[in-house]
C-alpha positions in Angstrom: -0.2 -142.7 112.8 2.5 -141.3 115.1 5.2 -141.9 112.2 3.2 -139.4 110.0 2.9 -136.9 112.7 6.4 -136.9 113.5 7.4 -136.6 109.8 5.0 -133.7 109.3 6.3 -132.0 112.4 9.9 -132.5 111.2 8.9 -130.9 107.9 7.2 -128.1 109.5 10.3 -127.3 111.9 12.5 -127.8 108.8 10.6 -124.9 107.1 11.1 -122.6 110.1 14.7 -123.6 109.8 14.8 -122.7 106.0 13.3 -119.4 106.6 16.2 -118.6 109.2 18.9 -120.1 106.9 17.7 -118.1 103.8 16.8 -114.8 105.6 19.5 -112.8 103.7 18.1 -114.0 100.3 14.3 -113.8 101.3 14.0 -110.7 103.3 15.1 -107.1 103.3 16.6 -106.4 106.6 19.5 -103.9 107.2 19.4 -104.8 110.8 20.7 -108.3 110.1 24.2 -107.2 109.5 23.7 -104.4 112.0 23.1 -106.6 115.1 25.9 -109.2 114.0 28.3 -106.2 114.6 29.1 -104.2 117.7 25.7 -102.4 117.4 25.9 -100.6 120.7 28.5 -98.3 119.5 27.4 -97.5 115.8 24.6 -95.5 114.2 21.5 -97.2 112.9 21.7 -98.3 109.4 19.9 -96.7 106.5 16.7 -98.3 105.6 13.5 -98.0 103.7 10.7 -97.8 106.2 7.8 -99.3 104.0 10.1 -102.1 102.6 11.5 -103.0 106.0 8.0 -103.2 107.5 6.6 -105.2 104.7 9.3 -107.7 104.9 9.3 -107.9 108.6 5.4 -108.5 108.4 5.8 -111.1 105.8 8.4 -112.9 107.9 6.3 -112.8 110.9 3.1 -114.1 108.8 5.2 -117.0 107.5 6.5 -118.1 110.9 3.0 -117.6 112.4 1.3 -119.8 109.7 3.9 -122.6 110.2 3.9 -122.2 113.9 0.0 -122.6 113.9 0.2 -125.8 111.7 2.8 -127.2 114.3 0.5 -126.4 117.1 -2.5 -128.1 115.3 -0.4 -131.2 114.2 1.0 -131.6 117.8 -2.3 -131.2 119.8 -5.1 -131.8 117.1 -7.0 -129.1 119.0 -8.8 -126.3 117.0 -9.5 -124.3 120.2 -5.6 -124.2 120.8 -5.2 -122.9 117.4 -8.0 -120.4 117.6 -6.3 -119.0 120.9 -2.9 -119.0 119.2 -4.4 -117.0 116.4 -5.5 -114.3 118.9 -2.1 -114.4 120.7 -0.2 -114.2 117.3 -2.4 -111.2 116.2 -2.3 -109.1 119.4 1.5 -109.8 119.6 1.8 -108.6 115.8 0.1 -105.4 116.6 1.9 -104.7 119.7 5.4 -105.8 118.4 5.0 -104.0 115.1 4.2 -100.8 116.9 7.2 -101.0 119.1 9.4 -102.0 116.1 8.3 -99.1 114.1 8.7 -96.7 117.1 12.4 -97.9 117.4 13.1 -97.9 113.6 11.8 -94.4 113.4 13.3 -93.1 116.6 16.7 -94.9 116.8 18.7 -94.3 119.8 21.7 -96.1 120.9 20.4 -96.7 124.3 17.5 -98.4 123.0 19.3 -100.8 120.6 19.2 -103.7 123.1 15.4 -103.6 123.6 14.9 -103.0 119.9 17.1 -106.0 119.2 14.8 -108.2 121.4 11.6 -106.8 120.0 12.8 -107.5 116.5 13.8 -111.0 117.5 10.2 -111.8 118.5 9.2 -110.5 115.1 11.5 -112.4 112.9 12.0 -115.7 114.9 9.4 -118.1 115.9 9.8 -117.4 119.6 6.2 -117.4 120.5 5.9 -121.1 119.4 8.7 -121.8 122.0 6.5 -120.2 124.5 3.1 -121.8 123.6 4.1 -125.3 123.0 5.0 -126.0 126.5 2.2 -123.9 127.9 -0.3 -125.8 125.8 1.5 -129.2 126.7 1.0 -128.3 130.5 -2.4 -127.2 130.0 -3.3 -130.4 128.3 -1.3 -133.0 130.2 0.7 -131.3 133.0 -2.2 -129.9 134.8 -3.8 -133.3 135.2 -0.6 -134.7 136.7 -0.3 -132.0 139.1 -3.9 -132.5 140.3 -3.0 -136.3 140.8 -0.1 -135.5 143.0 -2.2 -133.3 145.3 
């Protein structure tokens, strides 16, 4: 049974890697090249707002669905998945609001914070925060109580 679990987790993490690897082919994002250059000293790239918003949302949703599957396979706990859906939903609203603000109002002094907000949208960073938190909640809290 554990073997199947690890193969499935490997497959799901592989999907996340493929999304990242093929990001230029799959998604419209003029900020990919922008942030690879010396972005603190150049003007914001030209962009199509609706198209950029759609592809950023699509990428967030793809990463979210795969991340939720990873959380479920790892813990087999539907309550953790439900809580994660809430976290991902609230995060999407907040992050997309901030993302759109920085896209519509580009200022060089805001590029660094925009870079980091965009990173949370296009990469599965919430998964990296939730997995250890849930692991600690499920296992670590018990061993901490036993130590005291």
